[in-house]
PDB file with SEQRES, HELIX, SHEET and CRYST1 records, atoms N, CA, C and O in Angstrom:
SEQRES   1 A   73  MET VAL SER GLY LEU LYS LEU LEU LEU ILE LEU ILE GLU          
SEQRES   2 A   73  TRP ALA VAL GLN LEU LYS ARG LYS ASP GLU HIS GLU LYS          
SEQRES   3 A   73  LYS GLN GLU ARG LEU ARG GLN ALA ARG ALA ASP PRO VAL          
SEQRES   4 A   73  ASN TYR LEU ARG GLN PHE GLY ARG VAL GLN ARG THR LYS          
SEQRES   5 A   73  PRO ASP GLU SER LYS ASP PRO MET HIS SER SER ARG THR          
SEQRES   6 A   73  THR THR ASP LYS HIS ASP GLY GLN                              
HELIX    1 AA1 VAL A    2  ALA A   36  1                                  35    
HELIX    2 AA2 PRO A   38  ARG A   43  1                                   6    
HELIX    3 AA3 THR A   67  LYS A   69  5                                   3    
CRYST1    1.000    1.000    1.000  90.00  90.00  90.00 P 1           1          
ATOM      1  N   MET A   1     -41.723  12.725 -33.405  1.00  0.00           N  
ATOM      2  CA  MET A   1     -40.326  13.098 -33.314  1.00  0.00           C  
ATOM      3  C   MET A   1     -40.070  13.983 -32.101  1.00  0.00           C  
ATOM      4  O   MET A   1     -39.099  13.772 -31.375  1.00  0.00           O  
ATOM      5  N   VAL A   2     -40.939  14.982 -31.872  1.00  0.00           N  
ATOM      6  CA  VAL A   2     -40.797  15.901 -30.748  1.00  0.00           C  
ATOM      7  C   VAL A   2     -40.990  15.156 -29.426  1.00  0.00           C  
ATOM      8  O   VAL A   2     -40.266  15.399 -28.461  1.00  0.00           O  
ATOM      9  N   SER A   3     -41.963  14.253 -29.386  1.00  0.00           N  
ATOM     10  CA  SER A   3     -42.202  13.515 -28.143  1.00  0.00           C  
ATOM     11  C   SER A   3     -41.033  12.573 -27.834  1.00  0.00           C  
ATOM     12  O   SER A   3     -40.708  12.345 -26.669  1.00  0.00           O  
ATOM     13  N   GLY A   4     -40.406  12.031 -28.878  1.00  0.00           N  
ATOM     14  CA  GLY A   4     -39.237  11.177 -28.673  1.00  0.00           C  
ATOM     15  C   GLY A   4     -38.066  11.963 -28.109  1.00  0.00           C  
ATOM     16  O   GLY A   4     -37.327  11.466 -27.259  1.00  0.00           O  
ATOM     17  N   LEU A   5     -37.899  13.198 -28.586  1.00  0.00           N  
ATOM     18  CA  LEU A   5     -36.840  14.066 -28.086  1.00  0.00           C  
ATOM     19  C   LEU A   5     -37.104  14.463 -26.629  1.00  0.00           C  
ATOM     20  O   LEU A   5     -36.184  14.501 -25.811  1.00  0.00           O  
ATOM     21  N   LYS A   6     -38.360  14.756 -26.320  1.00  0.00           N  
ATOM     22  CA  LYS A   6     -38.725  15.094 -24.939  1.00  0.00           C  
ATOM     23  C   LYS A   6     -38.463  13.915 -24.004  1.00  0.00           C  
ATOM     24  O   LYS A   6     -37.967  14.091 -22.892  1.00  0.00           O  
ATOM     25  N   LEU A   7     -38.802  12.716 -24.466  1.00  0.00           N  
ATOM     26  CA  LEU A   7     -38.558  11.520 -23.664  1.00  0.00           C  
ATOM     27  C   LEU A   7     -37.060  11.326 -23.423  1.00  0.00           C  
ATOM     28  O   LEU A   7     -36.642  10.988 -22.316  1.00  0.00           O  
ATOM     29  N   LEU A   8     -36.266  11.540 -24.456  1.00  0.00           N  
ATOM     30  CA  LEU A   8     -34.811  11.418 -24.323  1.00  0.00           C  
ATOM     31  C   LEU A   8     -34.272  12.430 -23.320  1.00  0.00           C  
ATOM     32  O   LEU A   8     -33.439  12.088 -22.481  1.00  0.00           O  
ATOM     33  N   LEU A   9     -34.737  13.662 -23.399  1.00  0.00           N  
ATOM     34  CA  LEU A   9     -34.305  14.689 -22.455  1.00  0.00           C  
ATOM     35  C   LEU A   9     -34.715  14.352 -21.024  1.00  0.00           C  
ATOM     36  O   LEU A   9     -33.950  14.580 -20.087  1.00  0.00           O  
ATOM     37  N   ILE A  10     -35.910  13.816 -20.857  1.00  0.00           N  
ATOM     38  CA  ILE A  10     -36.369  13.412 -19.524  1.00  0.00           C  
ATOM     39  C   ILE A  10     -35.490  12.293 -18.975  1.00  0.00           C  
ATOM     40  O   ILE A  10     -35.128  12.314 -17.799  1.00  0.00           O  
ATOM     41  N   LEU A  11     -35.149  11.329 -19.800  1.00  0.00           N  
ATOM     42  CA  LEU A  11     -34.282  10.227 -19.364  1.00  0.00           C  
ATOM     43  C   LEU A  11     -32.886  10.721 -19.008  1.00  0.00           C  
ATOM     44  O   LEU A  11     -32.294  10.267 -18.029  1.00  0.00           O  
ATOM     45  N   ILE A  12     -32.361  11.651 -19.800  1.00  0.00           N  
ATOM     46  CA  ILE A  12     -31.028  12.204 -19.502  1.00  0.00           C  
ATOM     47  C   ILE A  12     -31.066  12.964 -18.183  1.00  0.00           C  
ATOM     48  O   ILE A  12     -30.174  12.795 -17.352  1.00  0.00           O  
ATOM     49  N   GLU A  13     -32.075  13.792 -17.978  1.00  0.00           N  
ATOM     50  CA  GLU A  13     -32.218  14.541 -16.734  1.00  0.00           C  
ATOM     51  C   GLU A  13     -32.371  13.596 -15.549  1.00  0.00           C  
ATOM     52  O   GLU A  13     -31.802  13.846 -14.486  1.00  0.00           O  
ATOM     53  N   TRP A  14     -33.114  12.539 -15.708  1.00  0.00           N  
ATOM     54  CA  TRP A  14     -33.280  11.541 -14.645  1.00  0.00           C  
ATOM     55  C   TRP A  14     -31.942  10.896 -14.297  1.00  0.00           C  
ATOM     56  O   TRP A  14     -31.627  10.706 -13.122  1.00  0.00           O  
ATOM     57  N   ALA A  15     -31.159  10.563 -15.317  1.00  0.00           N  
ATOM     58  CA  ALA A  15     -29.850   9.950 -15.096  1.00  0.00           C  
ATOM     59  C   ALA A  15     -28.908  10.916 -14.376  1.00  0.00           C  
ATOM     60  O   ALA A  15     -28.165  10.504 -13.485  1.00  0.00           O  
ATOM     61  N   VAL A  16     -28.932  12.181 -14.749  1.00  0.00           N  
ATOM     62  CA  VAL A  16     -28.084  13.185 -14.092  1.00  0.00           C  
ATOM     63  C   VAL A  16     -28.470  13.331 -12.626  1.00  0.00           C  
ATOM     64  O   VAL A  16     -27.598  13.378 -11.758  1.00  0.00           O  
ATOM     65  N   GLN A  17     -29.761  13.403 -12.343  1.00  0.00           N  
ATOM     66  CA  GLN A  17     -30.216  13.530 -10.961  1.00  0.00           C  
ATOM     67  C   GLN A  17     -29.852  12.298 -10.133  1.00  0.00           C  
ATOM     68  O   GLN A  17     -29.478  12.419  -8.966  1.00  0.00           O  
ATOM     69  N   LEU A  18     -29.959  11.131 -10.729  1.00  0.00           N  
ATOM     70  CA  LEU A  18     -29.585   9.895 -10.036  1.00  0.00           C  
ATOM     71  C   LEU A  18     -28.095   9.899  -9.701  1.00  0.00           C  
ATOM     72  O   LEU A  18     -27.701   9.498  -8.606  1.00  0.00           O  
ATOM     73  N   LYS A  19     -27.275  10.348 -10.636  1.00  0.00           N  
ATOM     74  CA  LYS A  19     -25.821  10.428 -10.424  1.00  0.00           C  
ATOM     75  C   LYS A  19     -25.504  11.414  -9.309  1.00  0.00           C  
ATOM     76  O   LYS A  19     -24.668  11.135  -8.449  1.00  0.00           O  
ATOM     77  N   ARG A  20     -26.171  12.571  -9.321  1.00  0.00           N  
ATOM     78  CA  ARG A  20     -25.938  13.571  -8.270  1.00  0.00           C  
ATOM     79  C   ARG A  20     -26.327  13.028  -6.897  1.00  0.00           C  
ATOM     80  O   ARG A  20     -25.627  13.258  -5.911  1.00  0.00           O  
ATOM     81  N   LYS A  21     -27.429  12.319  -6.839  1.00  0.00           N  
ATOM     82  CA  LYS A  21     -27.874  11.757  -5.562  1.00  0.00           C  
ATOM     83  C   LYS A  21     -26.861  10.739  -5.043  1.00  0.00           C  
ATOM     84  O   LYS A  21     -26.557  10.716  -3.850  1.00  0.00           O  
ATOM     85  N   ASP A  22     -26.342   9.903  -5.931  1.00  0.00           N  
ATOM     86  CA  ASP A  22     -25.345   8.909  -5.552  1.00  0.00           C  
ATOM     87  C   ASP A  22     -24.071   9.583  -5.047  1.00  0.00           C  
ATOM     88  O   ASP A  22     -23.502   9.160  -4.041  1.00  0.00           O  
ATOM     89  N   GLU A  23     -23.622  10.627  -5.739  1.00  0.00           N  
ATOM     90  CA  GLU A  23     -22.422  11.341  -5.312  1.00  0.00           C  
ATOM     91  C   GLU A  23     -22.651  12.025  -3.971  1.00  0.00           C  
ATOM     92  O   GLU A  23     -21.755  12.051  -3.127  1.00  0.00           O  
ATOM     93  N   HIS A  24     -23.837  12.575  -3.767  1.00  0.00           N  
ATOM     94  CA  HIS A  24     -24.153  13.224  -2.499  1.00  0.00           C  
ATOM     95  C   HIS A  24     -24.139  12.204  -1.352  1.00  0.00           C  
ATOM     96  O   HIS A  24     -23.624  12.496  -0.273  1.00  0.00           O  
ATOM     97  N   GLU A  25     -24.686  11.043  -1.576  1.00  0.00           N  
ATOM     98  CA  GLU A  25     -24.701   9.999  -0.540  1.00  0.00           C  
ATOM     99  C   GLU A  25     -23.282   9.538  -0.216  1.00  0.00           C  
ATOM    100  O   GLU A  25     -22.956   9.307   0.948  1.00  0.00           O  
ATOM    101  N   LYS A  26     -22.445   9.404  -1.229  1.00  0.00           N  
ATOM    102  CA  LYS A  26     -21.047   9.021  -0.988  1.00  0.00           C  
ATOM    103  C   LYS A  26     -20.317  10.101  -0.206  1.00  0.00           C  
ATOM    104  O   LYS A  26     -19.520   9.795   0.680  1.00  0.00           O  
ATOM    105  N   LYS A  27     -20.582  11.358  -0.527  1.00  0.00           N  
ATOM    106  CA  LYS A  27     -19.955  12.468   0.189  1.00  0.00           C  
ATOM    107  C   LYS A  27     -20.389  12.464   1.647  1.00  0.00           C  
ATOM    108  O   LYS A  27     -19.561  12.658   2.537  1.00  0.00           O  
ATOM    109  N   GLN A  28     -21.664  12.246   1.904  1.00  0.00           N  
ATOM    110  CA  GLN A  28     -22.168  12.207   3.272  1.00  0.00           C  
ATOM    111  C   GLN A  28     -21.531  11.059   4.059  1.00  0.00           C  
ATOM    112  O   GLN A  28     -21.224  11.210   5.242  1.00  0.00           O  
ATOM    113  N   GLU A  29     -21.335   9.920   3.406  1.00  0.00           N  
ATOM    114  CA  GLU A  29     -20.686   8.781   4.076  1.00  0.00           C  
ATOM    115  C   GLU A  29     -19.235   9.113   4.415  1.00  0.00           C  
ATOM    116  O   GLU A  29     -18.761   8.764   5.496  1.00  0.00           O  
ATOM    117  N   ARG A  30     -18.528   9.779   3.510  1.00  0.00           N  
ATOM    118  CA  ARG A  30     -17.144  10.187   3.793  1.00  0.00           C  
ATOM    119  C   ARG A  30     -17.094  11.176   4.950  1.00  0.00           C  
ATOM    120  O   ARG A  30     -16.198  11.104   5.791  1.00  0.00           O  
ATOM    121  N   LEU A  31     -18.048  12.096   4.997  1.00  0.00           N  
ATOM    122  CA  LEU A  31     -18.095  13.046   6.107  1.00  0.00           C  
ATOM    123  C   LEU A  31     -18.370  12.346   7.438  1.00  0.00           C  
ATOM    124  O   LEU A  31     -17.759  12.679   8.453  1.00  0.00           O  
ATOM    125  N   ARG A  32     -19.289  11.378   7.432  1.00  0.00           N  
ATOM    126  CA  ARG A  32     -19.563  10.618   8.664  1.00  0.00           C  
ATOM    127  C   ARG A  32     -18.313   9.868   9.116  1.00  0.00           C  
ATOM    128  O   ARG A  32     -17.995   9.835  10.305  1.00  0.00           O  
ATOM    129  N   GLN A  33     -17.609   9.267   8.159  1.00  0.00           N  
ATOM    130  CA  GLN A  33     -16.386   8.535   8.493  1.00  0.00           C  
ATOM    131  C   GLN A  33     -15.325   9.484   9.047  1.00  0.00           C  
ATOM    132  O   GLN A  33     -14.649   9.154  10.021  1.00  0.00           O  
ATOM    133  N   ALA A  34     -15.174  10.654   8.438  1.00  0.00           N  
ATOM    134  CA  ALA A  34     -14.178  11.625   8.893  1.00  0.00           C  
ATOM    135  C   ALA A  34     -14.499  12.145  10.281  1.00  0.00           C  
ATOM    136  O   ALA A  34     -13.592  12.365  11.084  1.00  0.00           O  
ATOM    137  N   ARG A  35     -15.769  12.344  10.572  1.00  0.00           N  
ATOM    138  CA  ARG A  35     -16.150  12.830  11.904  1.00  0.00           C  
ATOM    139  C   ARG A  35     -15.987  11.743  12.957  1.00  0.00           C  
ATOM    140  O   ARG A  35     -15.602  12.033  14.090  1.00  0.00           O  
ATOM    141  N   ALA A  36     -16.270  10.509  12.600  1.00  0.00           N  
ATOM    142  CA  ALA A  36     -16.204   9.410  13.565  1.00  0.00           C  
ATOM    143  C   ALA A  36     -14.760   9.049  13.909  1.00  0.00           C  
ATOM    144  O   ALA A  36     -14.456   8.778  15.071  1.00  0.00           O  
ATOM    145  N   ASP A  37     -13.875   9.041  12.927  1.00  0.00           N  
ATOM    146  CA  ASP A  37     -12.488   8.648  13.155  1.00  0.00           C  
ATOM    147  C   ASP A  37     -11.577   9.450  12.226  1.00  0.00           C  
ATOM    148  O   ASP A  37     -11.134   8.930  11.202  1.00  0.00           O  
ATOM    149  N   PRO A  38     -11.290  10.710  12.568  1.00  0.00           N  
ATOM    150  CA  PRO A  38     -10.531  11.572  11.665  1.00  0.00           C  
ATOM    151  C   PRO A  38      -9.115  11.082  11.375  1.00  0.00           C  
ATOM    152  O   PRO A  38      -8.616  11.280  10.268  1.00  0.00           O  
ATOM    153  N   VAL A  39      -8.462  10.452  12.338  1.00  0.00           N  
ATOM    154  CA  VAL A  39      -7.090  10.002  12.123  1.00  0.00           C  
ATOM    155  C   VAL A  39      -7.040   8.920  11.047  1.00  0.00           C  
ATOM    156  O   VAL A  39      -6.228   9.001  10.125  1.00  0.00           O  
ATOM    157  N   ASN A  40      -7.892   7.920  11.157  1.00  0.00           N  
ATOM    158  CA  ASN A  40      -7.898   6.867  10.151  1.00  0.00           C  
ATOM    159  C   ASN A  40      -8.342   7.391   8.788  1.00  0.00           C  
ATOM    160  O   ASN A  40      -7.852   6.933   7.756  1.00  0.00           O  
ATOM    161  N   TYR A  41      -9.262   8.345   8.783  1.00  0.00           N  
ATOM    162  CA  TYR A  41      -9.715   8.923   7.516  1.00  0.00           C  
ATOM    163  C   TYR A  41      -8.565   9.652   6.821  1.00  0.00           C  
ATOM    164  O   TYR A  41      -8.349   9.470   5.623  1.00  0.00           O  
ATOM    165  N   LEU A  42      -7.835  10.467   7.561  1.00  0.00           N  
ATOM    166  CA  LEU A  42      -6.713  11.201   6.968  1.00  0.00           C  
ATOM    167  C   LEU A  42      -5.546  10.282   6.621  1.00  0.00           C  
ATOM    168  O   LEU A  42      -4.787  10.553   5.690  1.00  0.00           O  
ATOM    169  N   ARG A  43      -5.409   9.199   7.371  1.00  0.00           N  
ATOM    170  CA  ARG A  43      -4.332   8.252   7.089  1.00  0.00           C  
ATOM    171  C   ARG A  43      -4.493   7.621   5.705  1.00  0.00           C  
ATOM    172  O   ARG A  43      -3.499   7.247   5.082  1.00  0.00           O  
ATOM    173  N   GLN A  44      -5.719   7.500   5.221  1.00  0.00           N  
ATOM    174  CA  GLN A  44      -5.968   6.952   3.885  1.00  0.00           C  
ATOM    175  C   GLN A  44      -5.273   7.772   2.815  1.00  0.00           C  
ATOM    176  O   GLN A  44      -4.855   7.237   1.788  1.00  0.00           O  
ATOM    177  N   PHE A  45      -5.148   9.068   3.054  1.00  0.00           N  
ATOM    178  CA  PHE A  45      -4.590   9.974   2.065  1.00  0.00           C  
ATOM    179  C   PHE A  45      -3.138  10.322   2.349  1.00  0.00           C  
ATOM    180  O   PHE A  45      -2.557  11.167   1.668  1.00  0.00           O  
ATOM    181  N   GLY A  46      -2.552   9.684   3.341  1.00  0.00           N  
ATOM    182  CA  GLY A  46      -1.156   9.945   3.670  1.00  0.00           C  
ATOM    183  C   GLY A  46      -0.944  11.215   4.470  1.00  0.00           C  
ATOM    184  O   GLY A  46       0.191  11.675   4.599  1.00  0.00           O  
ATOM    185  N   ARG A  47      -2.002  11.793   5.008  1.00  0.00           N  
ATOM    186  CA  ARG A  47      -1.880  13.041   5.773  1.00  0.00           C  
ATOM    187  C   ARG A  47      -1.385  12.789   7.192  1.00  0.00           C  
ATOM    188  O   ARG A  47      -0.739  13.649   7.791  1.00  0.00           O  
ATOM    189  N   VAL A  48      -1.687  11.621   7.722  1.00  0.00           N  
ATOM    190  CA  VAL A  48      -1.273  11.261   9.072  1.00  0.00           C  
ATOM    191  C   VAL A  48      -0.483   9.974   8.961  1.00  0.00           C  
ATOM    192  O   VAL A  48      -0.911   9.017   8.316  1.00  0.00           O  
ATOM    193  N   GLN A  49       0.667   9.964   9.594  1.00  0.00           N  
ATOM    194  CA  GLN A  49       1.513   8.774   9.539  1.00  0.00           C  
ATOM    195  C   GLN A  49       1.714   8.234  10.942  1.00  0.00           C  
ATOM    196  O   GLN A  49       1.757   8.979  11.921  1.00  0.00           O  
ATOM    197  N   ARG A  50       1.833   6.935  11.008  1.00  0.00           N  
ATOM    198  CA  ARG A  50       2.086   6.304  12.305  1.00  0.00           C  
ATOM    199  C   ARG A  50       3.513   6.632  12.738  1.00  0.00           C  
ATOM    200  O   ARG A  50       4.425   6.669  11.913  1.00  0.00           O  
ATOM    201  N   THR A  51       3.698   6.866  14.024  1.00  0.00           N  
ATOM    202  CA  THR A  51       5.035   7.121  14.545  1.00  0.00           C  
ATOM    203  C   THR A  51       5.535   5.869  15.232  1.00  0.00           C  
ATOM    204  O   THR A  51       4.767   5.108  15.821  1.00  0.00           O  
ATOM    205  N   LYS A  52       6.816   5.676  15.146  1.00  0.00           N  
ATOM    206  CA  LYS A  52       7.431   4.555  15.850  1.00  0.00           C  
ATOM    207  C   LYS A  52       7.650   4.972  17.297  1.00  0.00           C  
ATOM    208  O   LYS A  52       7.793   6.162  17.576  1.00  0.00           O  
ATOM    209  N   PRO A  53       7.679   4.024  18.219  1.00  0.00           N  
ATOM    210  CA  PRO A  53       7.836   4.379  19.639  1.00  0.00           C  
ATOM    211  C   PRO A  53       9.080   5.208  19.922  1.00  0.00           C  
ATOM    212  O   PRO A  53       9.026   6.109  20.760  1.00  0.00           O  
ATOM    213  N   ASP A  54      10.203   4.939  19.254  1.00  0.00           N  
ATOM    214  CA  ASP A  54      11.427   5.698  19.510  1.00  0.00           C  
ATOM    215  C   ASP A  54      11.382   7.091  18.896  1.00  0.00           C  
ATOM    216  O   ASP A  54      12.128   7.965  19.337  1.00  0.00           O  
ATOM    217  N   GLU A  55      10.546   7.332  17.906  1.00  0.00           N  
ATOM    218  CA  GLU A  55      10.442   8.649  17.288  1.00  0.00           C  
ATOM    219  C   GLU A  55       9.664   9.626  18.152  1.00  0.00           C  
ATOM    220  O   GLU A  55       9.861  10.836  18.038  1.00  0.00           O  
ATOM    221  N   SER A  56       8.801   9.139  18.997  1.00  0.00           N  
ATOM    222  CA  SER A  56       7.981  10.028  19.806  1.00  0.00           C  
ATOM    223  C   SER A  56       8.820  10.766  20.852  1.00  0.00           C  
ATOM    224  O   SER A  56       8.396  11.818  21.331  1.00  0.00           O  
ATOM    225  N   LYS A  57       9.984  10.252  21.218  1.00  0.00           N  
ATOM    226  CA  LYS A  57      10.847  10.896  22.203  1.00  0.00           C  
ATOM    227  C   LYS A  57      11.561  12.096  21.607  1.00  0.00           C  
ATOM    228  O   LYS A  57      11.805  13.076  22.311  1.00  0.00           O  
ATOM    229  N   ASP A  58      11.905  12.042  20.315  1.00  0.00           N  
ATOM    230  CA  ASP A  58      12.643  13.114  19.662  1.00  0.00           C  
ATOM    231  C   ASP A  58      11.720  13.844  18.693  1.00  0.00           C  
ATOM    232  O   ASP A  58      11.418  13.311  17.625  1.00  0.00           O  
ATOM    233  N   PRO A  59      11.263  15.052  19.034  1.00  0.00           N  
ATOM    234  CA  PRO A  59      10.329  15.740  18.141  1.00  0.00           C  
ATOM    235  C   PRO A  59      10.950  16.182  16.815  1.00  0.00           C  
ATOM    236  O   PRO A  59      10.230  16.335  15.829  1.00  0.00           O  
ATOM    237  N   MET A  60      12.257  16.389  16.768  1.00  0.00           N  
ATOM    238  CA  MET A  60      12.927  16.791  15.531  1.00  0.00           C  
ATOM    239  C   MET A  60      13.624  15.571  14.937  1.00  0.00           C  
ATOM    240  O   MET A  60      14.372  14.877  15.626  1.00  0.00           O  
ATOM    241  N   HIS A  61      13.378  15.322  13.678  1.00  0.00           N  
ATOM    242  CA  HIS A  61      14.045  14.222  13.009  1.00  0.00           C  
ATOM    243  C   HIS A  61      15.482  14.624  12.707  1.00  0.00           C  
ATOM    244  O   HIS A  61      15.755  15.803  12.482  1.00  0.00           O  
ATOM    245  N   SER A  62      16.385  13.689  12.698  1.00  0.00           N  
ATOM    246  CA  SER A  62      17.795  13.991  12.482  1.00  0.00           C  
ATOM    247  C   SER A  62      18.074  14.486  11.068  1.00  0.00           C  
ATOM    248  O   SER A  62      19.114  15.101  10.834  1.00  0.00           O  
ATOM    249  N   SER A  63      17.176  14.235  10.123  1.00  0.00           N  
ATOM    250  CA  SER A  63      17.402  14.681   8.755  1.00  0.00           C  
ATOM    251  C   SER A  63      17.091  16.162   8.576  1.00  0.00           C  
ATOM    252  O   SER A  63      17.469  16.748   7.561  1.00  0.00           O  
ATOM    253  N   ARG A  64      16.419  16.770   9.527  1.00  0.00           N  
ATOM    254  CA  ARG A  64      16.083  18.191   9.434  1.00  0.00           C  
ATOM    255  C   ARG A  64      17.211  19.031  10.021  1.00  0.00           C  
ATOM    256  O   ARG A  64      17.895  18.606  10.952  1.00  0.00           O  
ATOM    257  N   THR A  65      17.394  20.199   9.480  1.00  0.00           N  
ATOM    258  CA  THR A  65      18.416  21.090  10.010  1.00  0.00           C  
ATOM    259  C   THR A  65      17.769  22.102  10.937  1.00  0.00           C  
ATOM    260  O   THR A  65      16.585  22.411  10.804  1.00  0.00           O  
ATOM    261  N   THR A  66      18.538  22.609  11.863  1.00  0.00           N  
ATOM    262  CA  THR A  66      18.046  23.632  12.764  1.00  0.00           C  
ATOM    263  C   THR A  66      18.830  24.911  12.533  1.00  0.00           C  
ATOM    264  O   THR A  66      19.874  24.898  11.882  1.00  0.00           O  
ATOM    265  N   THR A  67      18.332  26.005  13.061  1.00  0.00           N  
ATOM    266  CA  THR A  67      18.968  27.293  12.823  1.00  0.00           C  
ATOM    267  C   THR A  67      20.294  27.449  13.567  1.00  0.00           C  
ATOM    268  O   THR A  67      21.135  28.240  13.139  1.00  0.00           O  
ATOM    269  N   ASP A  68      20.506  26.729  14.655  1.00  0.00           N  
ATOM    270  CA  ASP A  68      21.742  26.891  15.400  1.00  0.00           C  
ATOM    271  C   ASP A  68      22.936  26.248  14.702  1.00  0.00           C  
ATOM    272  O   ASP A  68      24.072  26.498  15.107  1.00  0.00           O  
ATOM    273  N   LYS A  69      22.733  25.445  13.690  1.00  0.00           N  
ATOM    274  CA  LYS A  69      23.836  24.841  12.954  1.00  0.00           C  
ATOM    275  C   LYS A  69      24.447  25.825  11.956  1.00  0.00           C  
ATOM    276  O   LYS A  69      25.589  25.654  11.529  1.00  0.00           O  
ATOM    277  N   HIS A  70      23.696  26.838  11.595  1.00  0.00           N  
ATOM    278  CA  HIS A  70      24.158  27.830  10.620  1.00  0.00           C  
ATOM    279  C   HIS A  70      24.243  29.176  11.311  1.00  0.00           C  
ATOM    280  O   HIS A  70      23.299  29.601  11.977  1.00  0.00           O  
ATOM    281  N   ASP A  71      25.368  29.841  11.153  1.00  0.00           N  
ATOM    282  CA  ASP A  71      25.511  31.132  11.830  1.00  0.00           C  
ATOM    283  C   ASP A  71      25.056  32.281  10.949  1.00  0.00           C  
ATOM    284  O   ASP A  71      25.132  33.434  11.374  1.00  0.00           O  
ATOM    285  N   GLY A  72      24.585  32.012   9.737  1.00  0.00           N  
ATOM    286  CA  GLY A  72      24.028  33.044   8.877  1.00  0.00           C  
ATOM    287  C   GLY A  72      25.057  33.853   8.120  1.00  0.00           C  
ATOM    288  O   GLY A  72      24.692  34.854   7.503  1.00  0.00           O  
ATOM    289  N   GLN A  73      26.327  33.473   8.133  1.00  0.00           N  
ATOM    290  CA  GLN A  73      27.350  34.228   7.405  1.00  0.00           C  
ATOM    291  C   GLN A  73      27.668  33.629   6.075  1.00  0.00           C  
ATOM    292  O   GLN A  73      28.510  34.154   5.347  1.00  0.00           O  
TER     293      GLN A  73                                                      
END                                                                             
């Protein structure tokens, strides 16, 4: 009975270590991808968006307000 429990614990520990190794390898791959091409990596998460050619000329979008439109009163 005791040896069966020890075997079960060894198998569980082995499975946990295997899972950690897999997660570590996936993390390392994501880091390599982020270092190689940060724009495309961030674009996956919506952090970087493509700009249209006409938007690059106007740094402020028309939907944003500026301070000169309000006199503060």
